[in-house]
C-alpha positions as CSV (number, residue, x, y, z in Angstrom):
1,M,115.9,123.5,226.5
2,L,114.6,121.6,223.9
3,L,115.2,118.1,225.2
4,S,113.8,119.0,228.4
5,V,110.0,119.7,227.0
6,V,110.1,117.1,224.7
7,L,111.4,114.4,226.7
8,P,108.4,114.9,229.5
9,L,105.4,115.2,226.4
10,L,106.9,111.7,224.4
11,F,106.2,110.2,228.3
12,V,103.0,111.2,228.7
13,L,101.9,110.8,224.8
14,I,103.6,107.3,224.4
15,V,104.2,105.6,228.0
16,V,101.3,107.4,229.6
17,P,98.8,105.4,227.7
18,I,100.7,102.2,227.7
19,V,100.7,101.8,230.9
20,F,96.7,102.0,231.4
21,L,96.3,99.7,228.1
22,L,98.2,96.9,229.8
23,Y,97.0,97.9,233.4
24,G,93.1,97.6,232.2
25,I,94.1,94.3,230.5
26,A,95.4,92.9,233.7
27,R,92.4,94.0,235.3
28,W,89.9,92.6,232.5
29,Q,92.0,88.9,232.2
30,S,91.9,88.7,235.9
31,A,88.3,89.1,236.0
32,T,88.4,86.9,233.2
33,G,89.9,84.3,235.6
34,N,87.6,85.2,238.0
35,R,84.6,84.3,235.6
36,L,85.9,80.9,234.4
37,E,86.9,80.0,238.1
38,R,83.0,80.0,238.9
39,L,82.1,78.2,235.8
40,E,84.3,75.4,236.3
41,G,83.1,75.5,239.8
42,T,79.4,75.0,238.8
43,R,80.4,71.5,236.5
44,S,79.2,68.4,237.2
45,Q,79.0,65.0,236.1
46,L,77.0,64.6,232.9
47,P,74.2,61.9,233.1
48,T,75.8,59.5,230.0
49,R,78.8,59.5,228.4
50,T,78.5,59.0,224.6
51,F,75.1,59.3,221.9
52,D,73.0,56.3,221.8
53,P,70.8,57.0,218.6
54,N,68.1,54.7,220.0
55,E,67.0,57.5,222.6
56,L,65.9,59.6,219.2
57,A,63.3,57.2,218.7
58,P,60.2,59.5,220.7
59,L,62.0,63.1,219.1
60,P,60.0,64.5,215.8
61,E,61.3,63.6,213.2
62,P,63.2,66.4,211.9
63,V,65.2,66.2,215.1
64,Q,66.0,62.7,214.2
65,R,67.6,64.1,210.8
66,Y,69.6,66.7,212.5
67,F,70.9,63.9,215.3
68,N,71.5,61.5,212.2
69,A,73.4,63.6,210.3
70,A,74.9,65.6,212.8
71,L,76.5,62.5,215.0
72,T,77.2,59.5,214.7
73,P,77.0,56.6,217.0
74,G,79.0,56.5,220.2
75,Q,80.2,60.1,219.4
76,P,81.3,61.4,223.1
77,L,78.9,63.5,225.1
78,I,80.9,67.7,225.4
79,A,81.7,68.1,229.1
80,V,83.3,71.7,227.8
81,A,83.7,73.8,224.8
82,E,86.3,76.6,224.3
83,L,84.9,78.5,220.9
84,G,86.7,81.3,219.1
85,H,84.8,83.3,216.9
86,I,86.0,86.3,214.6
87,G,83.5,88.7,213.1
88,Q,81.6,92.0,213.1
89,L,79.3,93.0,215.8
90,S,76.4,96.0,215.6
91,V,77.6,98.9,218.1
92,S,75.4,102.3,218.2
93,E,73.9,101.2,214.4
94,R,78.1,100.4,213.2
95,W,79.2,97.9,212.2
96,A,82.9,96.6,213.8
97,P,85.0,93.7,214.1
98,F,85.1,91.6,216.9
99,R,87.0,88.4,218.3
100,S,85.9,86.2,221.1
101,S,86.4,83.5,223.0
102,Q,83.9,81.6,224.5
103,T,84.2,78.7,227.6
104,V,81.0,76.8,227.3
105,C,80.2,73.9,230.3
106,T,77.4,71.7,229.5
107,H,76.3,70.4,232.5
108,R,75.1,72.8,234.9
109,P,74.6,74.9,231.4
110,G,76.8,78.5,231.7
111,F,79.3,80.2,229.3
112,D,81.6,83.4,229.8
113,W,81.8,84.9,226.2
114,D,85.3,87.4,226.2
115,A,85.4,89.8,223.2
116,R,87.5,92.2,221.9
117,I,85.3,94.8,220.0
118,R,87.3,97.6,217.9
119,R,86.3,101.4,217.9
120,A,88.9,102.8,216.3
121,P,92.6,102.2,215.6
122,G,94.4,101.6,219.1
123,V,91.0,101.7,220.7
124,Q,88.8,98.4,221.9
125,V,85.8,97.6,224.1
126,F,86.5,94.8,226.1
127,M,83.2,92.8,226.8
128,H,82.1,89.8,228.5
129,D,78.4,88.2,228.3
130,T,77.9,85.4,231.1
131,Y,75.6,82.8,232.3
132,I,76.7,81.2,235.3
133,A,74.8,79.2,238.5
134,G,71.8,80.2,237.0
135,E,72.8,83.9,236.6
136,G,73.5,86.3,233.7
137,S,75.1,89.4,233.3
138,M,77.0,91.7,230.6
139,K,79.5,93.9,231.1
140,A,81.8,96.3,228.5
141,A,84.8,98.4,229.2
142,L,86.9,100.4,227.0
143,S,90.3,99.4,227.2
144,G,89.0,97.3,229.8
145,L,88.9,100.1,232.4
146,F,86.3,102.4,231.6
147,V,82.8,100.6,231.7
148,V,80.6,101.7,229.2
149,A,77.6,99.3,230.0
150,D,77.1,96.7,233.1
151,H,73.8,95.1,233.5
152,G,73.5,93.1,236.8
153,D,72.4,89.8,237.8
154,G,68.1,89.3,237.2
155,L,65.4,87.1,235.7
156,R,66.1,88.7,232.5
157,L,69.7,88.4,232.2
158,A,69.2,84.6,233.2
159,Q,66.4,84.2,231.1
160,A,68.6,85.9,227.8
161,G,72.1,84.0,228.9
162,M,70.1,80.5,228.4
163,M,68.0,81.3,225.3
164,R,71.8,82.2,223.9
165,F,73.0,78.5,225.3
166,L,70.4,76.7,223.8
167,A,70.7,78.3,220.2
168,E,74.3,78.0,220.6
169,A,73.9,74.4,221.7
170,V,74.2,73.9,217.6
171,W,78.8,74.6,218.4
172,Y,78.4,71.9,220.9
173,P,75.2,69.6,219.4
174,T,75.6,66.9,222.3
175,K,73.8,69.0,224.8
176,L,70.7,69.1,222.3
177,L,70.1,65.3,223.6
178,P,66.9,64.9,225.3
179,S,69.4,62.5,227.5
180,Q,71.0,66.2,228.5
181,G,67.8,68.0,229.6
182,V,66.5,69.1,226.2
183,A,63.0,68.5,225.8
184,W,61.7,68.4,221.9
185,E,58.5,69.3,220.9
186,A,57.3,68.7,216.9
187,I,55.8,71.7,215.1
188,D,56.0,70.8,211.7
189,E,58.4,68.5,209.2
190,T,60.5,71.7,209.2
191,C,60.5,73.2,213.0
192,A,60.5,71.9,216.2
193,R,60.7,73.3,220.0
194,A,63.3,72.7,222.3
195,T,62.4,73.9,226.1
196,L,65.6,73.7,228.6
197,T,65.3,74.3,232.1
198,D,68.4,75.5,235.1
199,G,66.8,75.6,238.5
200,D,64.2,78.2,238.1
201,T,65.2,79.8,234.9
202,S,63.5,77.7,231.8
203,V,63.2,78.6,227.9
204,A,62.2,77.4,225.0
205,L,63.4,78.2,221.7
206,V,61.6,77.1,217.8
207,F,64.6,75.4,215.9
208,G,64.2,75.3,211.9
209,F,65.5,72.6,210.1
210,D,67.2,72.6,206.0
211,E,66.8,69.8,203.8
212,T,70.1,68.6,205.0
213,G,68.9,68.3,208.6
214,M,71.5,70.4,209.9
215,I,69.7,73.6,212.1
216,R,69.2,76.6,209.8
217,S,67.9,78.8,212.9
218,A,67.0,79.5,217.0
219,R,64.0,81.7,217.6
220,A,62.2,82.6,220.6
221,D,59.2,85.1,220.3
222,A,60.5,87.4,223.2
223,R,64.4,87.7,224.3
224,Y,65.2,90.4,226.4
225,R,66.8,92.9,224.3
226,P,69.2,96.2,225.8
227,D,67.9,99.4,225.2
228,H,68.9,102.6,226.6
229,G,69.8,101.3,230.1
230,D,66.5,98.9,230.0
231,L,66.0,95.4,228.9
232,I,62.9,94.9,225.9
233,E,61.3,92.0,224.8
234,T,61.9,91.4,221.6
235,P,61.9,88.5,219.4
236,W,64.7,87.5,217.7
237,E,66.5,84.8,216.0
238,M,70.2,82.7,215.1
239,S,70.7,81.9,211.8
240,F,73.7,79.3,210.8
241,R,75.0,78.3,207.9
242,G,78.3,76.4,206.4
243,Y,78.5,73.3,208.4
244,E,81.6,71.2,208.7
245,T,82.9,67.9,210.3
246,R,84.6,69.4,213.7
247,S,85.9,66.6,216.0
248,G,83.4,64.3,214.5
249,M,80.4,66.4,214.8
250,R,78.7,68.6,211.9
251,V,78.7,72.4,213.4
252,P,77.9,75.5,211.5
253,I,80.8,77.8,210.7
254,H,78.8,80.8,210.0
255,G,75.8,82.5,212.2
256,E,74.2,85.7,212.6
257,A,72.1,86.6,215.8
258,A,69.2,89.4,214.3
259,W,66.6,91.4,216.5
260,I,62.8,91.2,214.9
261,L,62.0,94.7,215.4
262,P,58.3,96.0,213.8
263,T,60.7,97.4,210.9
264,G,62.2,94.5,209.8
265,P,65.0,91.6,210.7
266,S,67.6,93.6,212.4
267,P,71.1,91.6,213.2
268,Y,73.5,92.9,215.6
269,W,76.1,90.1,215.6
270,R,77.9,88.5,212.7
271,G,80.7,85.3,213.2
272,Q,82.7,83.0,211.4
273,L,83.5,79.9,214.0
274,A,87.7,80.4,213.9
275,E,88.7,77.9,216.7
276,A,86.3,74.5,218.7
277,L,88.2,72.6,221.2
278,Y,86.1,69.8,222.9
279,K,86.6,68.1,226.5
280,F,84.5,64.9,226.3
281,A,82.6,63.2,229.2
282,P,85.7,61.4,231.0
């Protein structure tokens, strides 16, 4: 008698949640595969294959110093970057650990960021942030099944995605070269403005450089911030430190993203580069 009661109860408490979890993972992975197929379909041939220092001559001094420190002559140009990060993400004003994999195509600009955010033991939020073919989107779902946020395509998300792509180019630095579509404008000895255009979307960021020549920050006067179901223009900044050599290029290991509020900086992402794999121009 007792066994006939316990077994169904165990089935409900153990087997059913596992089935839901596996279904959520499979469903999310299928959607991820579709996104990556779309991203791959936007790729086109890079205009050049290797870094030529001669293209640096017209650039502002801090930008020249950066490329001379980060790249070596003849460095193959990146076509695709596969990045892995671990760190913490601020969710509902609480920090939660995350791990993510990100696929980036440099020409045409695009990326898919696929993250797992741990909210409680055994409870994860799956999250996508994408910019593909000029369209931006963001989606989060509990266990990959129950949607908790879903921001679709629009000009505001496209601009936000492009700004992220440009700021994070420190992890695929050959994309920042003028031959790869980035226009640089002098500001002073430690800062320069970079502008990138993709179709009808054009964005600009101010990059700050440290005493070693490396990029220490990328800032926007206004980037769209999710706020209670809406998107609000807010100053935004990413900062970088701890440069190491990967595939012959100097890239930062640590990064932080923050909204610059009237009360001061409000960090929401702190990450460490765990993996960086590159496919270069053939």
